[in-house]
N, C-alpha and C positions, 0 to 999 in steps of 0.2 A: 094924508094920501100918498102911497108910495110912487115912484116913478113908474113901475109897471102897471099899475091902477091907473094913472093919468095917462099914460100912451094907450091903455084899452079903452079909456073913456073917449078920447080924441080920436082913435081908430073907429070905434063904434058910431059916434056922431058922424064921422066923414062919411061912413058907408051910407048914411042917410041923405046925403046931397045928392043933387041931380048930377049927372055926368059932367056937365060944364062948370059946375059948381066945384066938384072935385077935382077936375083939372086945375082950376084957379087956385084951389088951397093947396095941390101938390107943387104949384109954380111958386107959391108964396112960402111954403116949406123950405123948398130947395134955396130960396132967395135967402131965407134966415139963416140956414145952413152954411151957406157961403159966407155972411157976414160973420157969423160966430168963428169961422175958420181964420177969417181977416182979423178978428179980435183976440185970437188965441196969443197968450202974453208969450209964448214959446216961439211965435212965428217970426223966425229971424231970416227967413228965406231959405233955410236949411232943410234939407230932407232926411228922414232916418236913413241911414245907410242901407239898412235891410228893405226898407220899403224903396228906395231907390233901385235896389237891384230887381225887386219883383216889377216896377214900373219899366225899367229899362228891357227886361225879359219880355214883357208882354207887347212893348211896341215894336220890338223888333220881330217878334212873331206875327204881328200885324203886318208888318211891312215886307216880311219876306213870304207872306202868304200861308204860312203853316197854322195860323190862328182860324178856329172856326167861328166865324162871326154870326151874329143873330140879327135877323130883320127886327124892326120895332115890334112887330106883330108877334113874333117867336118870343121875344124878351118880355112882352107884357102878358102872354100867356102863361110863361113861367112864373111869373111874379103872382099872376092870379091863382095858379095851382098851389103855390106855396102858402098864400095867405089862406086859401080854403082848407089846406091840410092842417092849419093850426088848431 
């Protein structure tokens, strides 16, 4: 099974869960993702310089008010829209 097939199978099964079950599943996936980042053998506390620049610019735009922030509802509406477009 390819990674893409596995992802599609997981996605398909996740869509069959109730909303509370999907929320729990999402939280658990997020936790696993955080653990994987921590286990990254290249993780030495250093951030790639290009990524650091992006992060710095985005934080600056948030702090100075020039960034357009989304509400939680707007964010999830966009995510749902992109998923539906697949």
